[in-house]
Every structure is written in C-alpha cells, then in structure tokens.
N, C-alpha and C positions, 0 to 999 in steps of 0.2 A: 068730105075730107079725105086726105091721104094717110094712109097708115101701113106699118109693116106687119103683115099677117102670117101667123103660122098654120101650116096645112099638114101636119105631121111631120114625123121624124125625116130631117134632111131637105124638108120643103118650106119655102116661105115667099112671100111676094109682097111688093110694093103696090097697093092697089086703094082704089076707091071704099070707103066704108061710111055709112051714116054718122053725122056729127053727133056726139052724146047729149044726152038731155038730163035735166033734173029729174031724179027718180024718187028721192026721199028729200024731206025738208032740210036734213042735215048735209046734203050734197053741195058740191060746188064744181063748177065747170072751168078748167083752166086751159087758158091757150099756151101750148107749149112753145117756149122759146129756146130752149137748149135741152138736150137730153143725151144719152150715152148707151152704150152697149155693155152688158155685164156678162162675166163668165158664166153666170146661170143661165143666160139666154142661149149660150152654146150648149150647155147641158140639156136644156129644153130642145133644141134641135137634134141633139143626139138620141133623144128618146128617154133621157134620165128621170123625166118629170111628168109620168103618164097623165096627171090630173090635168094638164094643158090640153085643151080640145082644139080640133080642127076649127079654123076660123078666129082664134083668139088673137087680139093685136098684143105683141109683146112689149116689154120694157117696164121697168118699175123705178126709175131714177129721172130726175129733171126739175128744172125751174120753169116759171111762166108767170102769166098774168091772169088774174081772175076776171073771167068774162060774165059769170053769173053765179049767184049763190041761192040756197033754197031758204025758206022763210024762217028756218031755226037757226042759221049761220049767224053768230053774234060777233066773231072775232076779226072777220075778214069782209071786204067789200069788193065790188067792181073795180078793177084798175089796181088793186095791190099786188105787188111782185111777191111771189111766194117760192119757198123751197118745198118740194115734194118729198115726203117720207116715203121710203120703200115699204114701210110697215103701217097699215091702216089701224087706228086705235079708237074705239068707241070711248075710252077713257072711264067706263062706268062698270064694266062687268068685273067678275071676280079677278081674272087673270090681269086686266089692266090696272085695277087697284094693287096688285102685287107688283107692278111695273114689268110685267112679262106681256108686253104688247103684242109680241109675235104670236101669242096664243089667244088674242082677243077673240071672244065668242062670236063677233059680229065683223070680224076684220081679219088682222094678221097679214102675212104676205098674200095679198090677193091680186094686186096690180099685175098685170102681164102673166098671171097665173090662173086665177079663177074669174076675174073679170078683165076688161080690156084696159091696156096699159098705156105707156107714156112714149112709145115710139109712133107718134101720131102728131097731127097738128092740134088735136084738143083731147082732153081726158077728163073723165068724170072721178072726182075724188069724194069717197063716202066719208062721213065723219070729219069734215074739213076742219071744224075748229080745233081737233086734236091730231089732225094728220098732216097739217101744213104748217110752215114757220115763216113768218114775215121776214123778208130780206132787207136788211139795213141799207139805207141810201148810200151810194158809192161802193158798194160792195162788188167784188169780181164774181159775177154770176157763173161764169165758166167753172171757176174754182169750187163754187158752192155745189155744183152738180156732184162734186165728190163726197158731199156730205148727205146725199140721199141714201146711200148705201155702203160704199166700201170703206170710208173712214170709220163710221160707227161700227161696222162688221169686224173690221181689224182690230178695232180697239176693244169692243165689248167680247166678242167670240175669241179672240187671240190674247190680247194683253191682259184684260182684266180676268177671264176665265183662266188664263195660264199663270196667274198670280206672279207676273213679272215684277221684281223689286230691285232697289239698289244693290249693285255689286253682283247680280246673278248672271248666270250664263245661259243665253237663249239660242235655239236653233229654229229658223223659220224654213220649212221645207215648202218651196214654191215661191219664186220672186217674181210673180205677176202682180197685177194690181192690188189684190187683197193682201198678198205677202208684203208687198211695199208699203201699204197702209198701215199693217201690223208694225212693221219696222218704224215708220215714222212716230207712230204713237208710243211705240215701246220705249222711246227715247225720252218720254216724259218722266220714267223712272230710273234713268242712268244705269242700265245693266252694264256689267264689265265687259261681257262679249256678247255680240249679235252675230251668229254665223249664218249666212243666207246659203241655201242649197238649191240648185237648179241645173237644168240641162242647157240653158241658154246664156251664153257667155255676155251678150248684150246687157240682159236684165242683170246680171251679177254686177257689171260694171256700174249700172245705175244704181243698184244697192249700196256699193261703195260710197258713191256721192251722196246718198241720203243718209249714211251714218253706219253702215254695216262695218264691223271691225274685221270679219274674215268671210270668205266665200269658198264655196266648194262647187265645182262643175262636175257633176256627177255623170256626165257623158265622157270625162277625160280620166276620173280617178274614182276609187271606191268610195262612196260617200261615209259609209260606216267607219271603214278603217281611218280615214282621213280626220273624221270628226273626233274619233276616240283618241287619235294621236295630238290633236289640238288640245283636248281637255284632260292630258294625262291618264287616258284610260277611264275617266270617271263619268263622262256623259254630260247632258245638260240639265239644269234645273227645270227649264221649260222648253218643250218642243211643240211648236205651232204647225198644224198640218193645214196647209193652204192651197192644195191642188184637187182632192176629192178622188183618188184612185188608190186601190188596195195597196200597191207597193209603197206609197208615200206615207200611209198611215202606218203600215209595219215597219217603215224606217224610223218612225217617231218611236215606236215601242222599244226599238232596238237601242236607241241613242238616249233614253231617258235615264237619269241617275235615281238612286234610291231617295225616296222623298220628293220626286219631282212631280210635274204636271204635264199631261198630253192634252193641248187644247185643239180640238177638232174645228175647223173653219170650213174646209171644203165641202162641196155637194157631192155626195156618194151615190152612185147608181148602180154599185156591184157591192157585194159583201166583201169584207176585209178579215182576215184571221185575227182573233185576239189570242196572243200566245200568253194565257195564263199560267202555263208551266214555267214561264220564265219571269212573270211579273208578280204572282201572287204574294211574295213575301218582300216586294220592294217598297212598300208603303206609298206607291203612286196614286195619283188622281187622273182620271180621263174624263174630260168633259166635252159636252156637246152643247150647241146652241144654235138656234136662229136669231139673227140681230134683233135686239127689241128696240133700237133706236132711243133709248131713254137718255144717251150721253150727247144727242145731238145738240141741244142748247149749249152744253159745256164746250163741244167742239167747235160750234159756231163762234163762241166768244175767243177762242185760241186762235182762230183764224182771222177774226176782226182786229185782234190785238197783235197781229203778225208773228205769233209764236209757232204757227204751222201753216204751211204753204202747199195745200192739196193741189195747185195747178201744177206742181212739179210733176204730177202723174200723166198729164196730158201731153200726148206726142203727135195726135193727128186731128184735123178739123175738116169737116165736110158739112155740105148742106143736108137737111133732113131728105131732100129728094135724091140724094146720092146714098141713101142708106145700104143698098145692097152692095156698093163698093165698099162702104165702111165696114161691113160684116166681112167682107174678104180680107181687108187690112186687119181687122182684129182678130179674126180667126187663124191668120199666118203670121202670128207675132214675131217668130224668130226671123223670118225673111224680111218682114217690113219693120222691124224693130219698133213694135207698137205696143203701148200700155193701154192707156184710155184714150177713146175717141170722142170728140164733142160733135154733135149734130145741132146745127143752127137752124132755128126757123124763125129769126128775126124778120 
C-alpha cells in the first residue's frame, strides 16, 4: 500500500509499505477513505515529538470502511463505515475507567505516534470496539473527519478545561484549526465575548464568520495592550492557548483575570516561562490535557442534528496520492489560506 512515512525531522516521503495485518484479536483493519493532516504532524516533522521514530506512518484522523476484524471484535464487522478516534482506548484499565482514555495503559495517542497511522490506504486499529465509532447512514463523512481529533480537542482541552460559561469573556490565542474548533464549541455556552488572536488576517476573518466577537491581529497591534483595552484592563475569564510556543502561553499568563483559567491546548516542544511572581495571588487555574475523546458521541449527535457544522473548517481537498502537495498547502497556511485539508482515497 501507499503511505506517508516520517524519516526524521524535516524528512518525509509517500512510499510503499506493507499492508497492516491483524496482530491481536481486538484489532480491526480499516481501509481509509478520507483522512487529514494535523498541526501535531507538523510538530512531529519539526522534531518536537522525539518518540516518533524513522519509518513511522503518520496520521491519527480519518474515516474508512472495515476490511477485517479480529476474533474478539464484537461491535463491528466487515463493510461498516467507521470514524477513527485519534485516541486508542482499551476501555478496561484504571485510566480508561476514569474516562482518561489518553492515558490508556495499552493505548492513548498511539496512531501516527507509536504505531503506524492513518495517512495510508489501510490502518490497523487496536481495541477496535472502543476506539471506533459507527458512522450513521447519510452522514457527511468529510465533516466527520473533524471529529477524529480537532473538535473533541478544542472542546475538551480548551472549552471544558477552560470552564467557559454563559456571559464570560474568553480569548483564544491561535486561530488555526484547533483554535477555531474551540471557538465553534465555546458557542455552546454563550460567552459574552470571544476574542481571537492571531498573526493571519485571513484566519481572523474566518473566526468572525464562525462567531468571534472581536479579533486582534498581533502582527499589526500589541495583543496584550489591545486586549486589556477591550476588557477595561480586566483581562479574560478564560485564555485558551492553541499554538504551542512559549510566547503564546506567556501571553495567556498576561491576559488572564483574577479567578480565571488558562487552558493549554498547544503541543509544546520548548519550555515556557511560568511567571509565578505575577500569578501566585491571582487565584487562577492552569490546565493541561491530551484529548480523551470522551465527548465524541456528544459531538457526533450535535453534528447529526445540524447544531454544529465541522465541514466549515475544510478549505482544500486532495487525493491521498497528492499528500505531499497537501502538506505544502497545510504548512503554508497564510499563503494558501488553508485550514483543514481532506485527503480522499475513495
């Protein structure tokens, strides 16, 4: 089969790899019909995730059709259309029983990380019964690719961890796909102000279309001063960090109001300074989290009831065979005006 393979920082190729086979009775083999590229994949290619080794097939998002199931798989059969969760869950260990699937003792974030992932024609899914979701008939499968990772990530790590509430003021630092996913799901709670901060004017205009009340282009104006002016020098109740670099996390520290919550979503490859000399008396909460995908069923229902349209995040479509071009488009977001790309293998 063909797959996108990582060969160390800055190096990747689309090449032939052996088709996956059942290794455990709880496995399923899924033929990928649609997948995508995540900002985390770019972090891997930068060398920020050293656990990813040479030869690994990247990707942890997608939908597809089951080709084969192990003897112990009870909930799915050959031919079923399924949504692949970015998080693999055994459903039985101590962490899974707490709903912390990201820390599953025999899973967690493994696809495209510790085992081969979804940017390929076929993928092996461990613990298929608890790591796949059946796709309802008539669903927009392109839209559902967004439920593999970015929608639950923005919702769980940003909105829920950030304690967004009716009438609150929130700032989302980073208007990329994850930041926009946090914006879309923050609207469930009717915050009074949603302030989006980014360097890319196109993404800020998209954020306004998605429901942001204010935007700050930090390439043209000082983000800290502008936000404090917007909030009467008070700051925000929730600051969601959706980039993953020291300066954006430290901006969240500077804009948080007393009693507020900083919710980190970004993947950080370098240390950020914690300014405790400023924060120790402010009664703030700082949260970190790897998505658990516990909200995927809820989000699937909101999509099927047309209360949420994740297809809004899709800007470009490619064949899987054109994945190298897709990476170029995705990694030059400002030039290409890209958010999420869909890779089709139908």
